[in-house]
C-alpha positions as CSV (number, residue, x, y, z in Angstrom):
1,X,2.8,28.5,16.2
2,X,6.3,27.5,15.1
3,X,6.5,26.7,11.4
4,X,9.3,24.5,10.1
5,X,10.0,24.5,6.4
6,X,10.6,21.0,5.1
7,X,12.6,20.3,2.0
8,X,10.7,18.9,-0.9
9,X,12.4,15.5,-0.3
10,X,11.5,15.5,3.4
11,X,7.9,16.7,2.6
12,X,7.5,13.8,0.1
13,X,8.6,11.3,2.7
14,X,6.3,12.7,5.4
15,X,3.4,12.9,2.9
16,X,3.9,9.2,2.1
17,X,4.1,8.4,5.8
18,X,0.9,10.4,6.5
19,X,-1.0,8.8,3.6
20,X,-0.1,5.3,4.8
21,X,-1.2,6.3,8.3
22,X,-4.5,7.8,7.0
23,X,-5.3,4.6,5.1
24,X,-6.1,3.1,8.5
25,X,-9.1,5.3,8.6
26,X,-10.2,4.8,5.0
27,X,-13.2,2.5,5.4
28,X,-16.4,3.0,7.5
29,X,-16.1,-0.4,9.1
30,X,-12.5,0.2,10.2
31,X,-13.4,3.6,11.5
32,X,-16.2,2.0,13.6
33,X,-13.9,-0.6,14.9
34,X,-11.2,1.9,15.8
35,X,-13.8,4.2,17.4
36,X,-15.0,1.3,19.6
37,X,-11.5,0.2,20.6
38,X,-10.4,3.8,21.2
39,X,-13.2,4.2,23.7
40,X,-12.1,1.3,25.9
41,X,-10.4,-2.1,25.7
42,X,-12.9,-4.7,24.5
43,X,-13.1,-8.3,23.5
44,X,-13.6,-9.7,20.1
45,X,-17.0,-11.0,21.2
46,X,-18.0,-7.5,22.5
47,X,-16.9,-5.9,19.2
48,X,-18.7,-8.5,17.1
49,X,-21.9,-8.1,19.1
50,X,-22.0,-4.3,19.4
51,X,-20.9,-3.5,15.8
52,X,-22.7,-6.5,14.3
53,X,-19.6,-7.5,12.3
54,X,-19.3,-10.9,10.8
55,X,-16.5,-12.9,12.3
56,X,-14.3,-13.3,9.1
57,X,-14.5,-9.5,8.3
58,X,-13.8,-8.6,11.9
59,X,-10.8,-10.9,12.0
60,X,-9.4,-9.5,8.8
61,X,-9.8,-5.9,10.1
62,X,-8.2,-6.7,13.4
63,X,-5.3,-8.5,11.7
64,X,-4.6,-5.4,9.6
65,X,-4.6,-3.1,12.6
66,X,-2.3,-5.5,14.5
67,X,0.0,-5.7,11.5
68,X,0.1,-1.9,11.3
69,X,1.0,-1.8,15.0
70,X,-1.8,0.4,16.2
71,X,-3.7,-2.2,18.4
72,X,-2.5,-4.7,20.9
73,X,-4.0,-7.8,22.3
74,X,-4.4,-9.2,25.8
75,X,-5.5,-12.7,26.5
76,X,-7.6,-13.4,29.5
77,X,-8.6,-17.1,29.7
78,X,-10.3,-17.7,26.3
79,X,-11.0,-14.1,25.5
80,X,-8.8,-11.8,23.5
81,X,-9.0,-8.1,24.3
82,X,-8.0,-5.3,21.9
83,X,-6.8,-1.8,22.8
84,X,-5.1,1.1,20.9
85,X,-1.4,1.3,21.3
86,X,-0.6,4.2,19.0
87,X,-1.2,7.6,20.6
88,X,-1.6,9.2,17.1
89,X,-4.6,6.9,16.4
90,X,-6.1,7.8,19.8
91,X,-5.8,11.6,19.0
92,X,-7.2,11.2,15.5
93,X,-10.2,9.1,16.9
94,X,-10.8,11.7,19.6
95,X,-10.7,14.5,16.9
96,X,-13.1,12.6,14.6
97,X,-15.5,11.8,17.4
98,X,-15.5,15.5,18.4
99,X,-16.0,16.8,14.8
100,X,-18.5,14.2,13.5
101,X,-20.2,12.9,16.6
102,X,-20.2,15.9,18.9
103,X,-18.4,13.8,21.6
104,X,-15.8,15.7,23.6
105,X,-12.7,13.8,24.8
106,X,-13.0,12.5,28.3
107,X,-10.9,14.4,30.8
108,X,-9.5,13.4,34.2
109,X,-9.3,15.6,37.4
110,X,-6.3,17.4,36.1
111,X,-8.1,18.4,32.9
112,X,-5.9,16.1,30.7
113,X,-7.4,14.0,28.0
114,X,-8.2,10.7,29.7
115,X,-6.0,8.5,27.4
116,X,-3.9,6.0,29.3
117,X,-1.8,5.3,26.3
118,X,-0.7,8.9,25.7
119,X,2.4,10.3,27.4
120,X,1.9,13.6,29.1
121,X,3.5,15.4,26.2
122,X,1.1,13.6,23.8
123,X,-1.9,14.6,26.0
124,X,-0.8,18.3,25.6
125,X,-0.3,17.9,21.9
126,X,-3.6,16.1,21.5
127,X,-5.5,18.8,23.4
128,X,-3.7,21.5,21.4
129,X,-4.4,19.8,18.1
130,X,-8.0,19.1,19.0
131,X,-8.5,22.7,20.0
132,X,-7.0,24.1,16.8
133,X,-8.9,21.7,14.6
134,X,-12.2,22.5,16.3
135,X,-11.5,26.2,16.0
136,X,-10.5,25.8,12.3
137,X,-13.6,23.7,11.6
138,X,-15.9,26.4,13.2
139,X,-14.2,29.0,11.0
140,X,-14.7,26.9,7.9
141,X,-18.4,26.4,8.8
142,X,-18.8,30.2,9.2
143,X,-17.7,30.9,5.6
């Protein structure tokens, strides 16, 4: 694996960026919401019914995710549908589902992660990262 040494200043900037990004995953309700949306595009009504969220709390969470630029909306008649737009979020959600729920990422006929939002290079990075994280987690469990 190529290691790139970052200057302390660059490391500080990247650490702040990563911390801001990780705040998206900081509450159980937001994690459930992201997990649901990462699995497939769904309407507000579907989310509300399946996750049993109260409408005001759901609206607040969805607004925060929209503002962060990690979900997008699509209107069909009177329904609004949400999907993940940030490939990093999709990779993190796949990793979390694999580590905590035992759910492996879906793959297509070519063996790529079945993530329509990810570019081919992101698919390769995602699979590589997931493999490394899973291997590392198994090593940690063995100790």
